Structures are given as structure tokens and as C-alpha cells.
C-alpha positions in Angstrom: 0.0 0.0 0.0 1.2 3.5 -0.8 0.2 6.7 0.8 1.1 10.4 0.7 -0.2 13.7 2.0 -2.8 16.1 0.5 -0.7 19.2 1.3 -0.3 22.3 -0.9 2.8 21.0 -2.7 2.5 21.1 -6.5 4.0 17.7 -6.9 1.5 15.0 -7.7 0.9 11.9 -5.7 2.7 9.7 -8.1 5.7 12.1 -8.4 6.0 12.0 -4.6 5.9 8.1 -4.6 8.6 8.1 -7.2 10.7 10.5 -5.3 10.4 8.6 -2.1 11.2 5.3 -3.8 14.2 6.8 -5.6 15.8 7.7 -2.3 15.5 4.0 -1.4 15.7 4.6 2.4 13.8 2.1 4.4 12.3 2.9 7.8 10.1 1.1 10.4 7.5 3.2 12.2 5.4 2.2 15.1 3.5 4.1 17.9 5.6 4.5 21.1 2.7 3.5 23.1 -0.3 1.0 23.0 -3.8 1.7 21.9 -3.3 2.7 18.3 -4.5 0.3 15.5 -2.9 -0.4 12.1 -5.6 1.7 10.4 -5.0 4.8 12.5 -1.3 4.4 11.9 -1.9 4.2 8.1 -4.2 7.2 8.3 -1.5 9.2 10.3 1.2 8.4 7.8 -1.0 9.2 4.8 -1.0 12.8 6.1 2.8 13.0 5.9 4.4 14.1 2.6 6.9 11.9 0.7 6.3 8.8 2.8 5.6 5.5 0.8 4.0 2.8 2.9 5.4 -0.5 1.7 4.0 -3.0 4.3 2.0 -2.8 7.5 1.6 -5.2 10.4 -1.3 -5.3 12.8 -1.1 -4.7 16.6 -0.9 -7.7 18.8 -3.5 -7.3 21.5 -2.2 -5.2 24.4 1.4 -6.2 24.1 2.6 -4.9 20.7 1.6 -1.9 18.6 1.1 -1.9 14.9 4.1 -1.3 12.6 4.6 0.2 9.1 7.6 -0.3 6.9 8.1 2.8 4.7 10.4 4.4 2.2 11.3 8.0 2.8 14.3 10.3 2.9 16.7 10.5 5.9 15.8 14.1 6.2 12.0 13.5 6.1 12.4 10.7 8.7 14.4 13.0 11.0 11.7 15.8 10.6 8.9 13.4 11.3 10.7 12.1 14.5 11.0 15.7 15.7 7.5 16.7 14.8 5.8 13.8 16.6 7.5 14.5 20.0 8.4 10.9 20.7 4.9 9.6 19.9 6.3 7.5 17.0 9.3 5.1 17.1 11.1 5.7 13.8 14.1 3.5 13.1 16.2 2.6 10.0 15.0 -0.9 8.6 18.6 -2.3 8.8 19.9 -5.2 6.9 20.5 -8.5 8.6 23.7 -10.6 8.2 23.8 -14.4 8.2 25.6 -16.1 11.1 27.1 -19.1 9.4 29.6 -19.8 6.6 28.5 -22.2 3.8 31.1 -24.9 3.5 34.0 -23.5 5.6 35.4 -20.2 6.6 38.4 -18.0 7.4 38.8 -15.6 10.3 36.9 -12.4 9.9 40.0 -10.2 9.9 40.8 -11.8 6.5 37.4 -11.3 5.1 37.8 -7.6 6.0 40.9 -7.2 3.9 40.8 -3.9 2.0 40.6 -3.7 -1.8 43.9 -2.5 -2.8 44.7 -0.1 -5.7 47.6 -0.4 -8.2 48.9 -3.0 -10.6 48.3 -6.6 -9.7 48.5 -10.1 -11.3 46.1 -12.5 -12.8 46.0 -16.2 -11.9 43.9 -19.2 -12.7 42.9 -21.6 -10.0 41.6 -25.1 -10.8 39.9 -27.3 -8.2 39.8 -31.0 -8.8 38.4 -34.0 -6.8 40.8 -36.9 -5.8 39.7 -38.7 -9.0 40.8 -35.7 -11.1 37.2 -34.5 -11.8 36.7 -30.7 -12.1 34.6 -29.2 -9.2 32.1 -26.7 -10.4 30.8 -23.9 -8.2 33.7 -24.1 -5.7 34.5 -20.9 -4.1 38.1 -19.8 -4.3 39.5 -16.8 -2.3 43.0 -15.3 -2.4 44.0 -13.0 0.6 47.1 -10.8 0.0 48.9 -8.2 2.2 46.7 -5.4 0.8 43.7 -7.0 -0.9 41.5 -10.0 -1.5 39.7 -11.6 -4.5 37.2 -14.4 -4.8 35.2 -16.2 -7.4 33.4 -19.5 -8.3 34.8 -22.1 -10.5 33.2 -23.0 -13.8 32.3 -26.5 -15.2 36.0 -27.1 -15.9 36.8 -26.4 -12.2 38.5 -23.1 -13.1 38.3 -19.6 -12.0 40.3 -16.5 -13.1 41.1 -14.0 -10.4 43.0 -10.7 -10.5 44.5 -9.5 -7.2 45.4 -5.8 -7.5 48.3 -4.3 -5.6 49.8 -7.8 -5.0 52.5 -10.1 -6.4 52.3 -13.9 -6.3 54.8 -13.7 -3.4 52.6 -11.5 -1.3 49.5 -13.8 -1.4 49.3 -14.9 2.3 46.3 -17.4 2.2 44.4 -19.5 -0.4 41.0 -21.0 0.4 39.1 -23.4 -1.8 35.7 -24.5 -0.8 33.3 -26.8 -2.5 29.6 -26.4 -1.8 29.2 -29.9 -0.7 30.9 -33.3 -0.6 34.5 -32.1 0.1 36.7 -30.7 2.8 37.8 -27.1 2.2 41.4 -26.4 1.4 43.7 -23.9 3.1 47.1 -23.0 1.9 49.4 -20.5 3.7 51.8 -18.6 1.4 50.7 -20.7 -1.6 53.2 -21.1 -4.4 51.2 -19.5 -7.3 52.2 -19.0 -10.8 50.9 -15.9 -12.6 49.2 -16.3 -15.9 49.1 -20.1 -15.4 46.7 -22.7 -14.2 47.3 -23.6 -10.5 45.6 -26.9 -9.7 44.6 -28.0 -6.2 42.9 -31.2 -5.1 40.1 -31.4 -2.5 39.7 -34.3 -0.1 36.4 -36.1 -0.3 34.1 -35.8 2.7 33.5 -39.2 4.4 30.3 -39.1 6.5 30.6 -40.3 10.1 29.2 -43.7 10.9 28.2 -42.5 14.5 27.3 -39.2 15.9 29.8 -36.4 15.2 31.9 -34.6 17.8 29.2 -31.9 18.3 26.5 -34.4 19.3 28.8 -36.2 21.7 30.0 -32.8 23.3 26.4 -32.0 24.1 25.7 -35.7 25.1 22.9 -36.2 22.7 24.3 -39.8 22.3 23.4 -40.6 25.9 19.6 -39.9 25.5 17.0 -42.7 25.0 16.0 -43.3 21.4 12.3 -42.3 22.3 13.6 -38.8 23.1 12.7 -37.2 19.7 10.8 -33.9 20.3 7.4 -34.9 19.2 4.6 -32.3 19.1 7.0 -29.3 19.5 6.7 -26.7 16.7 9.9 -25.0 15.7 10.2 -22.0 13.4 13.6 -21.8 11.5 14.0 -18.1 10.4 16.6 -18.5 7.7 17.2 -18.6 4.0 14.8 -21.5 3.4 15.5 -25.3 3.3 16.0 -27.7 0.5 13.3 -30.4 0.8 14.9 -32.0 -2.2 17.3 -33.4 0.5 16.3 -37.0 1.3 16.7 -36.3 5.1 14.4 -33.2 5.0 11.8 -34.3 2.5 9.1 -34.7 5.2 9.1 -31.0 6.1 5.8 -29.5 4.9 5.3 -26.2 6.7 6.7 -22.8 5.7 6.3 -19.3 4.4 8.4 -17.0 2.2 8.4 -13.8 4.3 8.5 -11.5 1.3 6.1 -13.5 -0.9 3.5 -14.0 1.9 1.6 -17.3 1.8 2.0 -17.7 -1.9 3.8 -20.8 -3.3 6.4 -23.0 -1.8 9.6 -21.0 -2.5 10.5 -21.6 1.2 11.3 -25.2 0.2 14.4 -24.1 -1.8 17.7 -22.8 -0.4 19.9 -21.2 -3.0 22.3 -19.6 -0.5 22.6 -22.9 1.5 22.4 -21.3 5.0 19.2 -22.7 6.2 19.5 -26.3 5.1 22.4 -27.2 7.4 20.4 -25.7 10.4 17.3 -27.7 9.4 19.4 -30.8 9.4 20.7 -30.4 12.8 17.2 -29.9 14.2 15.0 -32.4 12.3 16.9 -34.5 9.7 15.5 -38.1 9.5 18.0 -40.5 10.9 19.8 -42.6 8.3 21.1 -46.0 9.2 24.0 -45.6 6.7 25.6 -42.8 8.6 25.5 -40.7 11.8 24.0 -37.6 10.2 20.6 -36.9 11.9 18.5 -34.3 13.5 18.4 -34.2 17.3 14.6 -33.5 17.4 13.5 -35.5 14.4 9.9 -35.7 15.4 9.5 -32.0 16.0 7.3 -30.1 13.5 9.6 -27.7 11.6 8.2 -24.5 10.1 10.4 -22.6 7.7 10.3 -18.8 7.6 12.4 -17.9 4.5 14.2 -14.6 4.6 15.4 -13.0 1.4 19.1 -12.4 0.6 18.5 -8.7 1.4 16.7 -9.4 4.7 15.9 -6.4 7.0 14.7 -6.0 10.5 11.1 -5.6 9.2 11.3 -9.2 7.8 11.9 -10.4 11.4 8.6 -8.7 12.4 6.8 -10.7 9.7 8.5 -13.9 10.8 7.6 -13.3 14.5 3.9 -12.7 13.4 4.0 -16.1 11.6 5.2 -17.6 15.0 2.4 -16.0 16.9 -0.3 -17.0 14.3 0.8 -20.7 14.1 1.5 -21.5 17.7 5.2 -21.9 17.4 7.0 -23.2 20.5 10.6 -22.3 19.5 12.1 -20.0 17.0 15.7 -20.5 15.8 17.3 -17.4 14.2 20.5 -17.4 12.3 20.6 -13.6 11.3 21.3 -10.4 13.2 22.5 -6.9 13.0 24.8 -4.6 15.0 22.2 -2.1 16.1 19.1 -2.9 18.2 15.5 -2.3 17.2 12.8 -1.2 19.7 10.1 -2.2 17.1 11.6 -5.7 16.7 12.1 -5.9 20.5 8.3 -5.3 21.0 7.5 -8.1 18.7 10.0 -10.4 20.5 8.4 -9.5 23.9 5.0 -10.2 22.4 6.3 -13.7 21.2 7.6 -14.4 24.6 4.4 -13.4 26.3 2.7 -16.1 24.1 5.3 -18.8 25.1 7.6 -18.6 22.1 11.2 -19.2 23.1 13.6 -17.4 20.7 17.1 -18.8 20.4 19.5 -16.8 18.2 23.0 -16.9 16.8 25.4 -14.5 18.6 27.0 -13.7 15.3 30.2 -14.2 13.2 31.6 -10.7 13.2 34.1 -11.3 16.0 32.7 -8.3 17.9 29.9 -7.7 20.3 26.8 -10.0 20.3 24.4 -9.1 17.5 20.8 -8.1 17.8 18.4 -9.7 18.6 20.6 -12.3 20.3 21.7 -9.6 22.8 18.2 -9.1 23.9 17.3 -10.1 27.4 14.2 -11.9 25.9 16.4 -14.1 23.6 18.9 -16.9 24.3 22.2 -16.0 22.6 24.4 -18.8 21.5 28.1 -18.6 20.5 30.2 -21.2 18.6 32.9 -23.7 19.8 35.0 -26.2 17.9 36.9 -29.3 18.9 40.7 -29.5 18.4 41.7 -32.2 15.9 38.2 -32.6 14.3 39.5 -31.3 10.9 42.5 -32.0 8.4 45.6 -29.9 9.0 45.2 -28.2 5.7 41.5 -27.2 6.2 40.3 -23.7 7.0 39.1 -25.0 10.3 42.8 -25.7 11.2 43.4 -22.0 10.6 40.5 -21.2 12.9 41.8 -23.4 15.7 45.3 -21.8 15.4 43.8 -18.3 16.0 41.3 -19.5 18.6 40.9 -19.2 22.4 41.4 -22.6 23.9 38.9 -23.6 26.6 38.1 -26.8 28.6 38.0 -30.4 27.3 40.0 -30.0 24.0 37.5 -27.3 22.8 38.1 -23.8 21.6 36.2 -20.5 20.8 36.8 -19.6 17.1 37.8 -16.1 16.3 34.7 -15.3 14.3 32.2 -16.0 17.2 30.8 -12.9 18.8 31.2 -12.4 22.5 30.4 -10.4 25.5 28.2 -10.3 28.6 25.0 -10.9 26.7 26.2 -14.4 25.6 24.1 -17.2 27.2 25.5 -20.5 25.9 28.0 -21.9 23.5 27.5 -25.0 21.3 29.1 -26.8 18.4 29.7 -24.4 15.5 33.0 -25.5 13.8 33.5 -28.5 11.5 29.8 -29.5 11.6 29.0 -32.2 9.0 25.5 -31.1 8.0 22.9 -31.4 5.3 23.4 -29.1 2.3 21.2 -28.2 -0.6 20.1 -29.7 -2.9 20.9 -33.2 -1.6 24.4 -33.4 -0.3 26.6 -32.9 2.9 29.1 -30.2 3.7 31.4 -29.0 6.4 29.9 -25.9 7.9 30.9 -23.3 10.5 29.1 -20.5 12.2 27.0 -19.5 15.4 23.8 -20.2 13.5 24.8 -23.9 13.6 25.4 -23.6 17.3 21.9 -22.0 17.7 20.4 -24.9 15.9 22.0 -27.4 18.3 20.6 -25.6 21.3 17.1 -25.2 19.6 17.1 -29.0 19.2 17.8 -29.6 22.7 15.2 -27.0 23.8 12.7 -29.0 21.8 13.5 -32.2 23.6 13.2 -30.4 27.0 9.8 -29.0 26.1 8.6 -32.4 24.8 10.0 -34.6 27.6 10.8 -32.6 30.7 8.2 -33.0 33.5 8.0 -29.3 34.2 6.3 -28.6 30.9 3.6 -31.1 31.6 3.0 -29.6 35.0 3.7 -26.1 36.5 4.9 -24.7 33.2 2.5 -26.1 30.7 0.9 -22.7 30.1 2.2 -20.9 27.1 3.5 -17.6 28.6 6.8 -15.9 29.4 7.3 -18.1 32.6 7.4 -21.1 30.4 10.2 -19.5 28.2 12.2 -18.4 31.2 12.0 -21.7 32.9 13.2 -23.4 29.6 16.1 -21.0 29.5 16.9 -21.6 33.1 17.0 -25.4 32.5 19.3 -25.0 29.5 21.8 -22.8 31.4 21.7 -24.4 34.9 22.3 -28.0 33.6 25.1 -26.9 31.3 28.8 -27.5 31.9 31.1 -24.5 32.3 34.0 -24.6 30.0 35.6 -21.1 29.8 35.1 -17.4 30.6 31.4 -16.4 30.4 32.1 -13.6 28.0 33.5 -16.2 25.4 31.4 -19.3 26.1 28.2 -17.8 27.8 27.1 -19.6 31.0 28.2 -23.1 29.7 28.0 -25.8 27.2 24.5 -27.5 27.2 24.3 -31.0 28.2 21.3 -32.9 27.0 21.7 -35.9 29.3 21.8 -33.7 32.4 18.9 -31.3 31.2 16.6 -34.4 30.7 17.6 -36.1 34.0 19.4 -39.1 32.2 22.7 -38.2 33.9 22.9 -36.4 37.1 26.4 -35.1 37.3 28.5 -33.0 35.0 31.7 -34.3 33.4 34.9 -33.2 35.0 36.5 -30.7 32.8 39.9 -29.0 33.3 38.9 -25.4 33.2 41.4 -22.9 31.9 41.2 -19.7 33.9 42.8 -17.8 31.1 40.4 -15.3 29.6 42.5 -13.1 27.6 42.6 -9.5 28.7 42.8 -8.2 25.2 39.6 -10.1 24.3 37.8 -8.5 27.2 39.0 -5.0 26.2 38.0 -5.6 22.7 34.5 -6.6 23.7 34.1 -3.5 25.9 35.2 -1.3 23.0 32.6 -3.0 20.8 29.9 -2.4 23.3 31.0 1.3 23.6 30.7 1.4 19.8 27.2 0.0 19.8 25.9 2.2 22.4 27.5 5.5 21.2 26.1 4.8 17.6 22.7 4.0 19.0 22.5 7.3 20.8 23.0 9.1 17.5 20.7 6.9 15.4 17.9 5.8 17.7 16.8 7.1 21.0 14.6 3.9 21.5 17.7 1.6 21.6 16.5 -1.5 23.5 18.4 -2.9 26.5 21.1 -5.6 26.1 21.8 -8.3 28.4 21.8 -12.2 28.9 18.5 -14.0 28.7 16.0 -13.6 31.6 15.4 -16.9 33.4 13.3 -18.1 36.3 15.0 -18.7 39.6 13.1 -21.6 41.1 14.9 -24.8 42.1 15.3 -27.4 39.3 13.1 -30.5 39.3 15.1 -33.4 40.7 13.2 -35.9 38.5 12.7 -33.9 35.3 11.7 -36.7 33.0 10.4 -40.2 32.9 13.7 -41.5 31.6 15.8 -43.4 34.1 18.7 -41.4 35.5 22.1 -43.1 35.6 22.9 -42.2 39.2 21.4 -45.0 41.3 21.0 -43.1 44.5 17.8 -41.7 46.0 17.2 -38.0 45.9 18.8 -36.1 48.7 17.1 -33.8 51.2 17.9 -30.7 49.1 16.3 -32.3 46.1 13.2 -33.3 48.0 12.8 -29.8 49.3 13.1 -28.5 45.7 10.4 -30.9 44.6 8.0 -29.8 47.4 8.5 -26.2 46.3 7.6 -27.1 42.7 4.5 -28.9 43.9 3.5 -25.9 46.1 3.9 -27.8 49.3 6.5 -25.5 50.6 7.9 -22.0 50.0 11.3 -21.3 48.5 13.0 -20.2 51.8 
């Protein structure tokens, strides 16, 4: 819908629409208080010159006001903000960034290499399989001392790259990554020949026969086979999924956020970001290998975001969650600045019992929004030393990483800070990839998918959610977050790993005691200072751009005693509940107070 004012300007309505569209500045506008309807907001904006209403979203009862996504100039948005005296929240509709790397990755400081000027050299890279077959659509990246270049191989496995301001001797890193089926390749100071074909061979990816390192680290392997997450609805807010994959073919619920309810474009994943996350949550187990979803009987709903996703798309996705009775939302996207309008929708979803679990981000800085919201569970990534070949990009990640307990490490890309709630496997994850293959994937969105799967098992099988916390409200969400955090295992500094690494067996009462980990006390001072600087940057920029910047912090949780017998599954401890546990059970049953 498009609207503009009937003022005394000589410009026609269509001229004003074209003018607003040409500036291509996107804003979200919502009433600062409750009580206004979508129609009154539309009427109000129709009286403002040079504002094109692109999309509107209805109010959500008494907990969330209506919202409009508009196009207008920055000057007009600033004038409107001043003229309304704080009655309207007016925010830039910021772009979102994905929180995983398809295939494999390199540290973010390398991605940020500047584009150098001056003469350079041309080089041809050819990617082959171990059988000598050319690999099409493999991504090749060269990183030099001043610049970087990347491209995709053709059907002959070749790509021509020009690296400006460099010589073959100044190229520091080479990365070759196939979309699926192969390990990525990393070469430090590669011996490249200019104006020649430089051939590199990728190692085939062998699928693990048993659960991979991530499943074992979170102790999914110790759960009973009947623990499968039945009757729990999960929304995956991502780039879509490939239902052409044999392990994901049964997924039948979804929406393309930009296309509305039309068609099934959500069932395709050109970017390949959502499919790995979907596999971690709900892939059908295959007897031929250990790749499987950890909550395979959950009902997965796909909320497909476009490649140019913005904050307003999150509003649409959260509205879908509210309309369809979603229990959990897994979000693999974020942005550096917060949004009060999105925060209102997040609060509305939480009030209706929707638990939101979000990737902390891959920018190596402060935790992204909305993961940094106190209503959202933020998840960072960890890796396991030795789970990769020595010439893979993951080996470079490990070399630049922060070591933590149990042979694990925090990769340099994983965002960190006091808002981080948990960490989970997010490096060297063997996952489903579109259209019907498997790939090595890295990123905090994969970590968020692991935690989402465990959250689904807790909601489906933990006794609390068949008793005191069966009602769909904010207390249900905060109790879920408490269980995830309180039953997890500390492995490092909270700013790097959150509260802990979740343990499925403890969360569901199958194992009573945590594993003994030798915890390093070493939390690098430089890392802490850098995180503080990132927070200062976020807050200082927020004051300039948005006076309604929402609060940041770890997820809110309940503070009741944990249930000593959380599920019907037998616990491997053999001893009767102690006095402390019996008192906790009496509190939960309402037979005693918490004193």
C-alpha cells in the first residue's frame, strides 16, 4: 500500500511516490505506546508528505503496537521524528547478516581485507576431486597483504582471479571450498604461478558412521531413542531449506516472508544457509551414517528470509510464529544495532510462550541483535581441536582461537560479551546441504540450531512442561532458558562461552552429574577489552541513530529450584534424591515455600 499527504505541494501523488522510492531509504515506524490500530497508523502516515508505505503489520492485543515499513528520505524521517515529539518510534530498517559460513570459513579479519589499488597479477585456480574430476561452483579466495579476491569455478573447475596491488609472493592465504561433498582447502603462502593454471585437489568428505563430535559434546548420544521432540513446533527463520534433500523431504510447513503465503519457495535454499540448520534440528536418521536431527519428530516450520533481509522481515517472521502456535524460533541472522520495534515483537512472542534462540553472530565483535536481547537466548560457537584435516580452513580457525576446557576452542569469528548465554558446536559440523548433499559448515547459527534441538527435547519430555509450566507464557520460556543454562557445563570465561556448554543428558535427567573438565582460567585481557570497545561502539552509535535503543543483556530466566526428576527417563545415578532435592520438589509442587 502507498500513501502520501494532501498538502499544498504542486507535486503529484505519483511524483512523490517516485521521489520517495528513488531515495531508497527504508524505515520502520510504530507508535511508542499501545492503543493505536494499524488503520489509525496508516491514516496518520497518509497525512505526511513523501512517505511511501510498503507494508504494515497489525497490533498484537495489548502487548505490541502496529508497525509500518516505509520508504522516505533520511531528512524526512528526522523531521517526522522531531514533529511527533516521541509519539512514534522511527528506526532505519537495517539489513541483517547471516551467522554461518557455507562450506567453511576463514577468520573475519581476513574477510575484511581492503581492496587495494595499483597493478596486480592474474591467476587461474583449478579445483579437482581426488579422482581428477573438475569441481564446479567451488568458491576460491585469495588473500594478500593489501587486498583480496574471490570467485566461483566453472564447469571445468577453473576460475580466473585478479589480485590488485599484489604479487604472487605477497599472497598470504588461499581458500578453496566446494559447496558440498569435500573438505575445504587452506594454503598459507601458496606457491602460485601468474598467468598459469594452478591446480589444487580437495579431499572427499566421508560421512561419520556415528554421531559427530558436536552431538557427543552435548551428550545427545546418551539420550534414550524415544527422546525425539514430538509435538513441538519450531520455526527456522533463515534462507529456506531444500526439501529435495532426502533427510528433509518430510518438512511440509513454511512461508516465504516477502512472498507471503503464496507458493512453496521456502522449500528451496539457493544460499545454502538454512538447510544445514534444518538438518541439525530435524533430519530423519539414516542408518547408513551418523547424520541426523536431534529432534527429528518436531514439527519444523520454515520462515524464509530474502538475501537482502531487513529487520522488518523479522517482524513478519515473528507474526507468523504467533499465528501458528510456534514453541521455539531458531534465528541465524542479526544486525549490530538494536531495534525497539523488533524488540516489541520479541516481547509479544515471549508473552505467548515462544522461546527465541539466536546466533550470537560471526563478526568477532559484540553479540548481534536480537541475540543480545534479554528476551532471547544468545548462542556462540565452539570447535573441537583435531576434528579437521591440518590443511583445512578449520585448522586456521583453531590456530587463531581461544582454547577452553575439554580440548575445545572458541573460534575467532564467534561474537562475545556479557550478553552471551550459551555456547554450542559451530565449527567443523558435518551437515545437510542443498540440494541433496553434505558439507562441512561453521558458524554461530549452527550452534543455535544445536541448542534449539535440545530445547525442543526439553519441552517435549521434561516434566516441568507437563506440570507447572505447561501454560504458554513468558514463565514457560524463562523456565526453559533456566534449565538449559543451569544444567550446562562451564568450559571457559562467560564472555566467550556464555554460562556453559549445554548437556542434553543432564537437562533431561538421564545423567545427574556434569563431566569433570579441566577449566582454563585464562580469559585473555585483550579479548575483554575488545568486547568492551565493541559495546561502547554499539551504544554510542545507538544514541545518535535511535533514542529507543532496547536494553542488552543475557536472557532472563526463572530462579526456582530445578526439578530433581525432570523426565520419565531413568537417571544413571542409582541413588535416592537427597534432602535438598526433595525440598526443591516440594517447592515445585506448592507444598513449601522457597525459603
